[in-house]
C-alpha positions as CSV (number, residue, x, y, z in Angstrom):
1,M,-51.2,-22.9,10.4
2,I,-52.8,-20.9,7.8
3,A,-55.6,-19.1,9.6
4,D,-55.5,-17.1,12.8
5,G,-58.1,-16.9,15.5
6,S,-60.8,-15.4,13.3
7,P,-64.1,-17.3,12.9
8,A,-63.6,-20.6,11.1
9,T,-64.5,-20.8,7.4
10,S,-64.3,-23.7,5.0
11,A,-60.9,-22.4,4.0
12,S,-59.4,-22.1,7.5
13,A,-60.9,-25.4,8.7
14,G,-59.4,-27.3,5.8
15,A,-56.0,-25.7,6.4
16,E,-56.0,-26.3,10.1
17,K,-56.5,-30.0,9.5
18,G,-53.6,-30.0,7.1
19,Q,-55.8,-30.9,4.2
20,I,-55.7,-28.5,1.3
21,A,-58.3,-29.2,-1.4
22,R,-58.0,-25.9,-3.3
23,R,-55.1,-23.5,-3.3
24,L,-54.5,-20.2,-5.0
25,V,-51.0,-19.2,-6.2
26,L,-50.5,-15.5,-6.9
27,F,-47.6,-15.9,-9.3
28,L,-45.2,-13.1,-10.2
29,Y,-42.5,-14.2,-12.6
30,G,-39.2,-12.5,-13.4
31,F,-38.3,-10.6,-16.5
32,E,-39.3,-12.7,-19.5
33,M,-39.7,-11.0,-22.9
34,R,-41.9,-13.8,-24.2
35,G,-44.5,-13.3,-21.3
36,V,-46.5,-16.1,-19.7
37,K,-45.9,-18.7,-22.4
38,V,-42.4,-19.7,-21.2
39,P,-43.3,-20.3,-17.5
40,Y,-46.5,-22.1,-18.4
41,R,-44.7,-24.4,-20.9
42,N,-42.0,-25.2,-18.3
43,F,-44.7,-25.8,-15.6
44,A,-46.7,-28.2,-17.8
45,A,-43.6,-30.1,-18.8
46,D,-42.2,-30.5,-15.3
47,F,-45.7,-31.3,-13.9
48,E,-45.6,-34.4,-16.1
49,K,-42.1,-35.3,-14.7
50,H,-43.4,-34.9,-11.2
51,K,-46.2,-37.3,-11.9
52,Q,-43.8,-39.8,-13.5
53,L,-41.4,-39.7,-10.5
54,T,-44.0,-39.8,-7.8
55,G,-46.8,-42.0,-9.3
56,A,-49.2,-39.1,-8.9
57,K,-52.1,-38.4,-11.4
58,G,-53.3,-35.1,-12.6
59,T,-53.8,-32.6,-15.4
60,V,-52.9,-29.0,-16.3
61,S,-55.5,-26.8,-18.0
62,A,-54.8,-24.7,-21.0
63,L,-53.9,-21.1,-20.5
64,E,-57.1,-19.1,-19.6
65,P,-57.8,-15.9,-21.5
66,P,-57.6,-12.7,-19.3
67,P,-60.8,-10.9,-18.2
68,F,-61.6,-7.8,-20.3
69,D,-60.9,-5.5,-17.3
70,K,-57.7,-7.3,-16.3
71,P,-55.6,-7.8,-19.4
72,W,-52.5,-8.5,-17.2
73,L,-54.2,-11.5,-15.5
74,K,-53.3,-14.8,-17.1
75,G,-53.7,-18.2,-15.5
76,W,-54.1,-21.9,-15.5
77,R,-55.2,-24.7,-13.2
78,A,-53.4,-27.9,-12.0
79,N,-55.2,-30.9,-10.6
80,L,-53.0,-33.3,-8.7
81,T,-53.8,-36.5,-6.9
82,E,-50.8,-38.1,-5.1
83,P,-50.8,-41.7,-4.0
84,G,-52.9,-42.1,-0.8
85,A,-54.0,-38.5,-0.8
86,E,-57.1,-36.5,-1.8
87,P,-57.1,-34.6,-5.1
88,V,-56.0,-30.9,-5.0
89,E,-56.8,-28.1,-7.3
90,T,-54.2,-25.4,-7.6
91,V,-55.2,-22.2,-9.3
92,F,-52.4,-20.1,-10.7
93,D,-53.1,-16.4,-11.2
94,F,-50.2,-15.2,-13.3
95,L,-49.8,-11.4,-12.7
96,E,-48.0,-10.1,-15.7
97,W,-45.8,-7.0,-15.4
98,Q,-43.0,-7.8,-17.9
99,D,-44.9,-6.2,-20.7
100,L,-44.1,-2.8,-19.0
101,I,-40.5,-3.3,-20.1
102,P,-39.9,-2.2,-23.7
103,R,-39.2,-5.4,-25.7
104,R,-38.2,-4.0,-29.1
105,H,-36.8,-0.7,-30.3
106,R,-36.5,0.7,-33.8
107,F,-32.9,1.5,-34.6
108,R,-31.9,-0.7,-31.7
109,F,-28.2,0.0,-32.2
110,L,-28.6,3.8,-31.7
111,R,-31.3,3.9,-29.1
112,L,-30.2,1.0,-26.9
113,S,-26.6,2.1,-27.0
114,L,-27.5,5.6,-25.7
115,L,-29.8,4.0,-23.2
116,G,-27.0,1.7,-22.0
117,I,-24.5,4.5,-21.6
118,T,-27.1,6.6,-19.6
119,T,-27.9,3.6,-17.4
120,L,-24.2,2.8,-16.8
121,F,-23.4,6.3,-15.5
122,A,-26.5,6.2,-13.3
123,M,-25.3,2.9,-11.8
124,L,-21.7,4.1,-11.4
125,R,-22.9,7.3,-9.7
126,R,-24.8,5.2,-7.1
127,G,-22.1,2.6,-6.7
128,I,-24.4,-0.3,-7.7
129,Q,-21.6,-2.4,-9.2
130,F,-19.6,-2.1,-6.0
131,K,-22.6,-2.9,-3.9
132,M,-23.3,-6.1,-5.9
133,L,-19.6,-7.1,-5.7
134,R,-19.9,-6.7,-1.9
135,Y,-22.3,-9.6,-2.0
136,S,-20.2,-11.8,-4.3
137,K,-18.0,-11.6,-7.4
138,S,-20.4,-13.7,-9.5
139,H,-23.3,-11.5,-8.5
140,G,-21.4,-8.3,-9.5
141,I,-20.9,-9.8,-13.0
142,L,-24.6,-9.1,-13.7
143,A,-24.1,-5.4,-13.2
144,I,-20.7,-5.2,-15.0
145,F,-20.8,-7.7,-18.0
146,P,-23.6,-6.1,-20.1
147,F,-21.9,-2.7,-20.1
148,L,-18.4,-4.2,-20.8
149,A,-20.0,-6.1,-23.7
150,L,-21.6,-2.8,-24.9
151,A,-18.3,-1.0,-24.8
152,L,-16.6,-3.8,-26.7
153,Y,-19.5,-3.8,-29.2
154,L,-19.2,0.0,-29.9
155,W,-15.4,-0.2,-30.1
156,I,-15.5,-3.0,-32.7
157,M,-18.2,-1.2,-34.8
158,A,-16.3,2.1,-34.7
159,T,-13.0,0.4,-35.5
160,L,-14.5,-1.3,-38.6
161,V,-15.8,2.0,-40.0
162,W,-12.6,3.9,-39.2
163,A,-10.5,1.1,-40.7
164,G,-12.4,1.3,-44.0
165,F,-12.0,5.1,-44.0
166,S,-8.4,5.4,-43.0
167,L,-7.0,2.5,-45.2
168,A,-8.7,4.0,-48.4
169,R,-8.0,7.6,-47.7
170,A,-4.6,7.6,-49.3
171,Y,-6.1,6.6,-52.7
172,G,-8.4,9.6,-53.1
173,P,-11.9,10.7,-52.2
174,V,-13.7,8.0,-54.3
175,A,-11.7,5.2,-52.7
176,M,-12.2,6.8,-49.3
177,A,-16.0,6.8,-49.8
178,I,-15.9,3.2,-51.0
179,G,-13.7,2.1,-48.1
180,T,-16.0,3.9,-45.6
181,A,-19.0,2.2,-47.1
182,I,-17.2,-1.2,-46.9
183,G,-16.5,-0.4,-43.2
184,I,-20.1,0.5,-42.5
185,G,-21.2,-2.8,-44.2
186,L,-18.8,-4.8,-42.1
187,A,-20.1,-3.0,-39.0
188,A,-23.7,-3.8,-40.0
189,G,-22.7,-7.4,-40.6
190,F,-21.1,-7.5,-37.1
191,Y,-24.3,-6.0,-35.7
192,L,-26.4,-8.8,-37.2
193,L,-23.9,-11.4,-35.8
194,T,-24.3,-9.9,-32.3
195,L,-28.1,-10.4,-32.5
196,R,-27.5,-14.1,-33.0
197,I,-24.9,-14.2,-30.2
198,D,-27.2,-12.4,-27.9
199,R,-29.6,-15.3,-27.9
200,R,-27.1,-16.8,-25.5
201,L,-25.5,-13.8,-23.8
202,H,-28.7,-11.7,-23.4
203,V,-26.8,-8.4,-23.4
204,W,-29.6,-6.2,-24.8
205,P,-32.3,-7.5,-22.5
206,Q,-30.0,-7.0,-19.5
207,I,-29.3,-3.4,-20.5
208,T,-33.0,-2.7,-21.0
209,F,-33.8,-4.4,-17.7
210,W,-31.3,-2.3,-15.8
211,N,-32.6,0.9,-17.4
212,F,-36.1,-0.1,-16.3
213,H,-34.9,-0.6,-12.7
214,Y,-33.2,2.8,-12.9
215,R,-36.3,4.6,-14.0
216,H,-38.6,3.0,-11.5
217,G,-36.3,2.3,-8.6
218,G,-35.2,5.9,-8.0
219,R,-38.0,8.1,-9.3
220,G,-41.0,5.8,-9.7
221,N,-42.7,4.8,-12.9
222,P,-46.5,5.8,-13.1
223,A,-47.3,2.8,-15.3
224,V,-45.7,0.4,-12.8
225,E,-47.4,2.1,-9.9
226,A,-50.8,1.7,-11.6
227,R,-50.2,-1.9,-12.5
228,F,-49.2,-3.0,-9.0
229,A,-52.1,-1.0,-7.5
230,S,-54.3,-3.2,-9.7
231,F,-52.5,-6.3,-8.6
232,A,-53.1,-5.4,-5.0
233,D,-56.8,-4.9,-5.6
234,H,-57.1,-8.3,-7.3
235,A,-55.1,-10.0,-4.6
236,L,-57.2,-8.6,-1.8
237,E,-60.4,-9.6,-3.6
238,R,-59.0,-13.2,-3.9
239,L,-58.1,-13.3,-0.2
240,H,-61.7,-12.9,0.7
241,D,-62.7,-15.9,-1.5
242,H,-63.2,-18.6,1.1
243,S,-63.3,-21.4,-1.6
244,F,-59.5,-21.3,-1.3
245,D,-58.1,-23.3,1.6
246,E,-54.8,-21.5,1.2
247,I,-53.4,-18.5,-0.7
248,I,-49.7,-18.2,-1.3
249,V,-47.5,-15.7,-3.2
250,V,-44.7,-17.0,-5.4
251,S,-42.2,-14.5,-6.6
252,V,-39.4,-15.4,-9.1
253,S,-36.2,-13.5,-9.8
254,S,-36.6,-9.8,-10.5
255,A,-40.3,-9.9,-9.7
256,G,-39.3,-9.8,-6.0
257,Y,-39.1,-6.1,-5.9
258,Y,-42.5,-5.6,-7.4
259,T,-44.0,-8.3,-5.2
260,I,-42.9,-6.4,-2.1
261,E,-44.6,-3.3,-3.5
262,M,-47.8,-5.2,-4.1
263,L,-47.8,-6.7,-0.6
264,G,-47.1,-3.3,0.9
265,R,-50.2,-1.9,-0.7
266,M,-52.2,-4.8,0.5
267,L,-51.1,-4.5,4.1
268,E,-51.8,-0.8,4.0
269,R,-55.4,-1.4,3.1
270,D,-55.9,-4.6,5.2
271,P,-53.1,-5.3,7.8
272,D,-54.7,-8.7,8.6
273,L,-54.9,-9.8,5.0
274,A,-58.5,-11.1,5.5
275,G,-57.5,-13.2,8.5
276,R,-55.2,-15.4,6.5
277,R,-51.5,-16.2,7.0
278,V,-49.9,-15.9,3.6
279,A,-46.8,-17.8,2.6
280,L,-44.5,-15.6,0.5
281,L,-42.0,-17.8,-1.5
282,T,-39.3,-15.9,-3.2
283,F,-37.1,-17.9,-5.6
284,G,-33.8,-16.5,-6.7
285,V,-34.8,-13.1,-5.5
286,Q,-32.9,-10.1,-4.1
287,P,-35.8,-7.6,-4.1
288,S,-34.0,-4.6,-2.6
289,I,-31.4,-4.3,-5.5
290,T,-33.7,-1.9,-7.5
291,S,-34.0,0.3,-4.5
292,W,-30.3,1.1,-4.8
293,F,-31.3,3.6,-7.4
294,G,-33.1,5.5,-4.6
295,P,-34.2,4.0,-2.4
296,R,-37.7,5.0,-3.1
297,K,-39.7,5.9,0.0
298,N,-42.7,3.8,-1.1
299,F,-40.5,0.7,-1.4
300,V,-38.9,1.1,2.0
301,Q,-42.3,1.5,3.6
302,A,-43.6,-1.6,1.8
303,L,-40.6,-3.7,2.8
304,T,-41.0,-2.5,6.4
305,S,-44.6,-3.5,6.4
306,V,-43.8,-7.0,5.0
307,L,-41.0,-7.6,7.5
308,K,-43.2,-6.5,10.4
309,S,-46.5,-8.2,9.4
310,P,-47.5,-11.3,11.3
311,A,-49.8,-12.2,8.4
312,I,-46.9,-13.0,6.1
313,E,-44.4,-15.9,6.4
314,W,-41.4,-15.2,4.2
315,L,-39.5,-18.2,2.8
316,A,-36.5,-17.1,0.6
317,Y,-34.9,-19.7,-1.6
318,S,-31.5,-19.3,-3.3
319,M,-29.6,-21.9,-5.4
320,R,-26.0,-22.8,-5.1
321,G,-24.4,-21.9,-8.5
322,D,-27.1,-19.4,-9.4
323,I,-25.1,-16.2,-10.3
324,M,-28.4,-14.2,-10.4
325,T,-28.9,-14.2,-6.6
326,V,-27.0,-14.7,-3.4
327,A,-27.4,-17.0,-0.4
328,E,-28.7,-14.4,2.0
329,Y,-29.2,-10.8,1.0
330,D,-29.5,-8.2,3.6
331,P,-32.7,-6.1,3.3
332,F,-31.8,-4.0,6.3
333,R,-28.4,-2.9,5.0
334,D,-29.7,-2.4,1.5
335,V,-32.3,0.2,2.3
336,G,-30.9,1.6,5.6
337,L,-33.4,0.0,8.0
338,D,-32.5,-0.3,11.7
339,R,-32.1,-4.0,12.6
340,K,-33.2,-3.4,16.1
341,E,-36.8,-2.6,15.0
342,F,-37.3,-6.0,13.3
343,D,-37.3,-9.7,14.0
344,Q,-34.2,-10.7,12.1
345,Q,-35.4,-14.3,11.8
346,K,-38.5,-13.1,9.9
347,I,-37.0,-14.4,6.6
348,I,-36.5,-18.2,6.5
349,H,-33.6,-18.8,4.1
350,H,-33.1,-22.1,2.3
351,R,-30.2,-22.9,0.0
352,I,-31.0,-25.3,-2.8
353,H,-28.2,-27.6,-3.9
354,L,-29.0,-28.2,-7.6
355,K,-26.5,-31.1,-7.9
356,R,-28.6,-33.0,-5.3
357,M,-31.9,-32.1,-7.0
358,L,-30.9,-33.3,-10.5
359,T,-29.1,-36.3,-11.8
360,P,-25.5,-35.9,-13.1
361,S,-26.7,-36.1,-16.8
362,S,-29.4,-33.5,-16.2
363,M,-27.0,-31.3,-14.4
364,Q,-24.6,-31.5,-17.3
365,A,-27.4,-30.4,-19.7
366,V,-28.1,-27.2,-17.8
367,R,-24.8,-26.1,-16.3
368,R,-23.7,-24.0,-19.2
369,D,-27.0,-21.9,-19.5
370,F,-27.2,-19.7,-16.4
371,L,-30.7,-18.5,-17.3
372,W,-32.0,-22.1,-17.6
373,L,-30.3,-23.1,-14.4
374,H,-31.9,-20.0,-12.7
375,L,-35.4,-21.3,-13.4
376,H,-34.9,-24.7,-11.6
377,Y,-36.5,-23.2,-8.5
378,L,-39.8,-24.0,-10.3
379,R,-38.9,-27.5,-11.3
380,T,-39.4,-31.0,-9.8
381,S,-36.8,-32.9,-7.9
382,E,-35.4,-35.8,-9.8
383,T,-33.8,-37.3,-6.8
384,G,-36.6,-36.8,-4.3
385,D,-34.2,-35.5,-1.7
386,E,-33.9,-31.8,-2.6
387,H,-36.3,-29.0,-3.2
388,D,-39.4,-29.7,-5.3
389,F,-41.7,-26.9,-6.4
390,F,-44.7,-29.1,-7.0
391,A,-44.4,-30.8,-3.6
392,I,-44.7,-27.5,-1.8
393,A,-47.2,-25.7,-4.1
394,C,-49.5,-28.3,-5.5
395,T,-50.1,-31.0,-2.9
396,S,-52.7,-31.4,0.0
397,L,-50.1,-30.4,2.6
398,P,-50.2,-26.7,3.5
399,T,-47.3,-24.9,1.8
400,L,-45.6,-23.8,5.0
401,A,-45.7,-27.3,6.4
402,A,-44.6,-28.8,3.1
403,A,-41.7,-26.4,2.8
404,K,-40.5,-27.4,6.3
405,V,-40.7,-31.1,5.4
406,W,-38.7,-30.6,2.2
407,R,-36.2,-28.3,3.9
408,E,-35.5,-31.0,6.6
409,R,-35.3,-33.7,4.0
410,A,-32.8,-31.7,1.9
411,L,-30.6,-31.0,4.9
412,A,-30.7,-34.7,5.9
413,A,-29.9,-35.8,2.3
414,R,-26.8,-33.6,2.2
415,T,-25.2,-35.7,4.9
416,M,-25.3,-38.6,2.4
417,P,-22.3,-39.2,0.1
418,A,-23.0,-38.1,-3.5
419,S,-22.6,-41.6,-4.7
420,E,-25.5,-42.8,-2.5
421,V,-27.7,-39.9,-3.7
422,A,-27.0,-40.9,-7.3
423,A,-27.9,-44.5,-6.6
424,V,-31.1,-43.5,-4.9
425,A,-32.0,-41.3,-7.9
426,A,-31.4,-44.2,-10.3
427,Q,-33.6,-46.5,-8.2
428,K,-36.4,-43.9,-8.4
429,G,-36.3,-43.8,-12.2
430,A,-34.7,-40.4,-12.5
431,L,-35.0,-38.6,-15.9
432,T,-32.4,-38.4,-18.6
433,A,-30.8,-35.4,-20.2
434,A,-33.0,-35.9,-23.2
435,D,-36.1,-35.6,-21.0
436,V,-34.8,-32.3,-19.6
437,Q,-34.3,-30.9,-23.1
């Protein structure tokens, strides 16, 4: 299932027998200002939960320092032995691109406000808010909310300063100066308050993120181009390493766009991908959104190559209740491709029902944090009936086969009443809300 008709190697032989002893995951994560530490920490924590729930044994290594010539390459290793199965080593190559997005700005109020206004008009000019609303109202919120919040933010700050000035103006120039200073002080205090509020609302990161898409999606960003050319070089080098029985690509959230660019470069250089069949798993991804600022010719060519390549099997996962993605995006409509030229079944869509993946107490713990919920594509199943990241990316069963098994299991479980699912979860020793925290 993993290799084609090329001469057998230790890698292809192991995969054909359905026995994966060593797997490589090329891991591209979404926009995370704190870098690799967050996904690594979440992985290590849920790896322990997976072992607890399944009776497996294993370890996760510490984060490995990047090579001198590849500062963007982070990584770790997971060794997992499930009951009745042989041990499996999974190597995670974390390809970091998030550092290309500016994280901090001096005089954030002035610079980010101007940046937000510029980005808003660029999005309105291209109708991006309306395109996202066409998918779903909840999806459109992501393109509307941060700019509404910015408008309210600027209005309140301006109102505070104006109120101090206008109320004191009738009492003379000295009072007017004092009143204006008080207004400025109140505006500064409101600014500091918004920084605390933004730890939950994430307005500034969303504005910065949309601006990054605007600059790269339409015109191209030389730094991004260079980074993903390096990613492609590294990935092709790894594909020729036959110590790996299987190599898969995992793309999370906004990294989907850049993963397509990387794969396009790889296919341009090696259409057969070193004789491997690569599983592309996209979690909570709608990769063509950034191209709405263009679409850039390079991205359209890369997406076309991925959709036509027999070397890539694309599994797209979306989560019910995840406002950051939609059930089935349309890459053909998004970038103007002719449907007749493609196999429209190329992308295998799978809808994750989080309520059947988590226990009610765990679901209650995450339902109010949309970013935390969004990351449950990479978590373990507490019920054993729904999607489980570790079961498809870290076990001895080839990923494509494991994904099919879990997809069929999830569809079967959804025919069960919710009360029965909860009872089964309780019998399996499901985790508590405290464990999730």
